[in-house]
N, C-alpha and C positions, 0 to 999 in steps of 0.2 A: 353212815351214806343211805340215799335208795336204789331199788330195784323197782322195775315196773314193767308191764309186761301182764298177758294171758296164761292161768296158768293150765300148765300141761298134765302134771301128775303130782296127787299127793298121795303121798307113800303112809302104812299103817305107823303106828306106832309099835317100836325097836329098844328092848329091853336089856340093858346088859349089867352082868358082874352080881356082888351080892348086894349092894349097896343101891341096887336100883334105879343104875345110870337110865333116863327114857332120850331117844330121839326120834325125832318127826321127818323126816325127808320130802321138796317139795321143790318140782318143778316149773322153774316160768320160762314162758317164751318173749325174748322181750319184738316190741314193735319199733323194728326199724328198718334199713335198705339193706340190714347184714343180720336176719334174727340170730339174738346169742339163747340156749338153752342155757341156761343158770339153774345149778342145782343149789338150794339154800336150806338150812339145818335147821330146826328147830327143837331148841335140847330144854329137858325138865318141865316145869309147870307151863313152858310155852309148850308146848307140843299141843295143849288144849285149843289155842287162838286158831288152832287150821278146823277145826269140828267144822264150823259155818259156810266153810268155803269148798267151790267144787272148780272141777275143770271145766276151761270155760270162760272160768270169771275175771275181768281185769282187775287187776291189784295192785298195792304199791307198796311196798314190804321195807321196812325199817333196817338195815342190815350194821353188822359190825366185820371186818375182814380179821380172822385170826390167822396166827401161824407160828409154826412150833419145829421145835429141831429133833430130829433124831439119828444119836451117831451108833449104828452097826456093829456086832460084836467085831469087827475091823477094824472101827475106830473112825471109819470114813461119816463124815455131818451128812444130813439126808434132815431136806426142809420139805413141811408139807403146811397149807393153808387152805385153811375154809371158809365157809361164809355162814353168820351164824344169821336168822333174823328174829329180832325181840317186839315189832308190830304187823302188823298186817293188816291192812282198809279197804274195802272195795271200793274202787275206780266209779262203778255202773250206779252205785246210790248215791256218789257223788256230784256227779250229771245229773242227780234228780230236780226238776225243778220246784217239789214239794217238801226235797231235805234238808236239814233246817240247816244253820249257819250260809244262806246262799240265799244276800243281797238280791230284791228286786231287780229289774232293767234301771236307769236311769231316769228316765221319759216316763215309769210311774210316779215320779215323785211329782209334787206343786210346788213352784217357787215357794218362799216364806213372803208374806205382804205384809209384815207388823214390823218392819224392819226400819230403826232410826236414828238418822246419821246425827243425834246427840250419844248413843248410845255406843260405848267404844268396851274394849276390853284391858283393863290395866295393870294386867300382867307385867312381871320384870322380864320378860323374855320372848 
């Protein structure tokens, strides 16, 4: 799944427990009729992905939705969800005409002049 919007907040890296579990939170605001503020957490080595981003940038984030069950001391089950990011892409760079993997407009290509009716493709499909 993907979440797309502008970065509203980038948190600091948080470290938990003796095993050194790391987490970093990012809030992205969607750009739609009713904007949503979505908190996405990046964990372990993925926390470093946020180093090159800043508040206000338009991004696309690859996410996984995780769910957990917790049973309290009274035996009641509680359920929690989290959104974990595993990839983040700067959309502003993607809109740059000089960016790699961007094809020029079709009207900038010259038509082929060396086509021959006798040339054909004999592939079986």
